[in-house]
One Martini backbone bead per residue (centre of mass of N, CA, C, O) as a GRO file, in nm:
protein
  138
    1UNK     BB    1   7.283  -0.808 -11.066
    2UNK     BB    2   7.194  -0.711 -11.415
    3UNK     BB    3   7.173  -0.397 -11.305
    4UNK     BB    4   7.215  -0.033 -11.328
    5UNK     BB    5   7.158   0.284 -11.226
    6UNK     BB    6   7.318   0.587 -11.369
    7UNK     BB    7   7.050   0.753 -11.459
    8UNK     BB    8   6.811   1.034 -11.390
    9UNK     BB    9   6.567   1.234 -11.586
   10UNK     BB   10   6.427   1.503 -11.727
   11UNK     BB   11   6.363   1.524 -12.066
   12UNK     BB   12   6.050   1.614 -12.071
   13UNK     BB   13   5.840   1.920 -12.067
   14UNK     BB   14   5.483   1.963 -12.104
   15UNK     BB   15   5.285   2.272 -12.066
   16UNK     BB   16   4.981   2.360 -12.230
   17UNK     BB   17   4.756   2.649 -12.217
   18UNK     BB   18   4.640   2.851 -12.469
   19UNK     BB   19   4.359   2.912 -12.324
   20UNK     BB   20   4.130   3.007 -12.088
   21UNK     BB   21   3.904   2.809 -12.178
   22UNK     BB   22   4.080   2.552 -12.122
   23UNK     BB   23   4.116   2.593 -11.822
   24UNK     BB   24   3.817   2.593 -11.745
   25UNK     BB   25   3.744   2.326 -11.867
   26UNK     BB   26   3.945   2.151 -11.709
   27UNK     BB   27   3.852   2.233 -11.425
   28UNK     BB   28   3.554   2.117 -11.475
   29UNK     BB   29   3.655   1.839 -11.656
   30UNK     BB   30   3.886   1.640 -11.539
   31UNK     BB   31   3.721   1.361 -11.553
   32UNK     BB   32   3.748   1.368 -11.885
   33UNK     BB   33   4.037   1.265 -11.820
   34UNK     BB   34   4.335   1.078 -11.891
   35UNK     BB   35   4.596   0.866 -11.807
   36UNK     BB   36   4.918   0.819 -11.964
   37UNK     BB   37   5.140   0.545 -12.034
   38UNK     BB   38   5.482   0.538 -12.163
   39UNK     BB   39   5.724   0.302 -12.311
   40UNK     BB   40   6.066   0.340 -12.392
   41UNK     BB   41   6.353   0.212 -12.586
   42UNK     BB   42   6.723   0.241 -12.610
   43UNK     BB   43   7.034   0.212 -12.735
   44UNK     BB   44   7.324   0.385 -12.642
   45UNK     BB   45   7.508   0.143 -12.572
   46UNK     BB   46   7.610  -0.162 -12.551
   47UNK     BB   47   7.525  -0.162 -12.205
   48UNK     BB   48   7.323   0.091 -12.265
   49UNK     BB   49   6.998   0.199 -12.153
   50UNK     BB   50   6.709   0.383 -12.249
   51UNK     BB   51   6.432   0.486 -12.046
   52UNK     BB   52   6.103   0.600 -12.137
   53UNK     BB   53   5.877   0.770 -11.924
   54UNK     BB   54   5.538   0.860 -11.986
   55UNK     BB   55   5.324   1.122 -11.868
   56UNK     BB   56   4.975   1.180 -11.956
   57UNK     BB   57   4.712   1.390 -12.087
   58UNK     BB   58   4.375   1.289 -12.196
   59UNK     BB   59   4.097   1.274 -12.363
   60UNK     BB   60   3.822   1.068 -12.380
   61UNK     BB   61   3.716   1.284 -12.583
   62UNK     BB   62   3.741   1.442 -12.896
   63UNK     BB   63   3.565   1.709 -12.806
   64UNK     BB   64   3.786   1.787 -12.634
   65UNK     BB   65   4.022   1.964 -12.509
   66UNK     BB   66   4.361   1.984 -12.581
   67UNK     BB   67   4.639   1.929 -12.383
   68UNK     BB   68   4.980   1.987 -12.300
   69UNK     BB   69   5.062   1.698 -12.077
   70UNK     BB   70   5.403   1.609 -12.028
   71UNK     BB   71   5.625   1.353 -11.897
   72UNK     BB   72   5.975   1.264 -11.939
   73UNK     BB   73   6.158   0.991 -11.809
   74UNK     BB   74   6.500   0.921 -11.779
   75UNK     BB   75   6.668   0.598 -11.789
   76UNK     BB   76   6.984   0.470 -11.709
   77UNK     BB   77   7.125   0.150 -11.791
   78UNK     BB   78   7.354  -0.103 -11.682
   79UNK     BB   79   7.469  -0.387 -11.804
   80UNK     BB   80   7.595  -0.659 -11.773
   81UNK     BB   81   7.821  -0.812 -11.970
   82UNK     BB   82   7.660  -1.112 -11.966
   83UNK     BB   83   7.393  -1.012 -12.074
   84UNK     BB   84   7.109  -1.207 -12.257
   85UNK     BB   85   6.817  -1.183 -12.142
   86UNK     BB   86   6.538  -1.077 -12.307
   87UNK     BB   87   6.306  -1.118 -12.110
   88UNK     BB   88   6.434  -0.973 -11.870
   89UNK     BB   89   6.471  -0.702 -12.013
   90UNK     BB   90   6.172  -0.645 -12.065
   91UNK     BB   91   6.102  -0.636 -11.756
   92UNK     BB   92   6.288  -0.410 -11.679
   93UNK     BB   93   6.164  -0.193 -11.877
   94UNK     BB   94   5.830  -0.255 -11.801
   95UNK     BB   95   5.870  -0.281 -11.466
   96UNK     BB   96   6.106  -0.201 -11.281
   97UNK     BB   97   6.168   0.087 -11.359
   98UNK     BB   98   5.885   0.213 -11.341
   99UNK     BB   99   5.854   0.139 -11.034
  100UNK     BB  100   6.098   0.326 -10.946
  101UNK     BB  101   6.005   0.616 -11.102
  102UNK     BB  102   5.709   0.695 -11.063
  103UNK     BB  103   5.702   0.871 -10.809
  104UNK     BB  104   5.869   1.103 -10.946
  105UNK     BB  105   5.688   1.151 -11.188
  106UNK     BB  106   5.429   1.217 -11.035
  107UNK     BB  107   5.532   1.454 -10.874
  108UNK     BB  108   5.586   1.641 -11.114
  109UNK     BB  109   5.300   1.639 -11.239
  110UNK     BB  110   5.153   1.752 -10.986
  111UNK     BB  111   5.316   2.011 -10.951
  112UNK     BB  112   5.227   2.143 -11.207
  113UNK     BB  113   4.925   2.147 -11.159
  114UNK     BB  114   4.914   2.287 -10.881
  115UNK     BB  115   5.086   2.548 -11.003
  116UNK     BB  116   4.825   2.589 -11.222
  117UNK     BB  117   4.538   2.553 -11.034
  118UNK     BB  118   4.519   2.230 -10.971
  119UNK     BB  119   4.387   2.072 -10.689
  120UNK     BB  120   4.211   1.803 -10.819
  121UNK     BB  121   4.449   1.621 -10.872
  122UNK     BB  122   4.433   1.264 -10.966
  123UNK     BB  123   4.690   1.023 -10.906
  124UNK     BB  124   4.788   0.728 -10.894
  125UNK     BB  125   5.037   0.610 -10.674
  126UNK     BB  126   4.975   0.329 -10.827
  127UNK     BB  127   5.127   0.098 -11.052
  128UNK     BB  128   5.072  -0.206 -11.234
  129UNK     BB  129   5.323  -0.308 -11.437
  130UNK     BB  130   5.287  -0.612 -11.437
  131UNK     BB  131   4.995  -0.622 -11.531
  132UNK     BB  132   5.048  -0.466 -11.799
  133UNK     BB  133   5.253  -0.669 -11.912
  134UNK     BB  134   5.070  -0.922 -11.913
  135UNK     BB  135   4.838  -0.800 -12.085
  136UNK     BB  136   5.021  -0.752 -12.337
  137UNK     BB  137   5.084  -1.065 -12.385
  138UNK     BB  138   4.764  -1.144 -12.441
   0.00000   0.00000   0.00000
């Protein structure tokens, strides 16, 4: 194996509904919002990379109220000492790690919504990160 996961944790958790009318609007029109996934990485040490996978909710239309609902999950990986394949590293960061941590990230996101009164929250249990990666390359 070219890497190993050495740590994973919730880095940030934002969930704010500033006014009651936003709560009722969101409850009524949850289908007018979409889920967004963002992946960023940075080198922490020579052979350790932090991968931040963020799951958030945003309105499909600019006229809808925006709520702050994001969870960023941080994963630290340690690369083998002789690892040099940049293409493989890109695939590890954008496909392999998100595939491994997405179920945990989704679980946290759903938990927050369900415990805030949103019983009808539906987030796809599977995301095809490989397909997203390949579509990004085209």
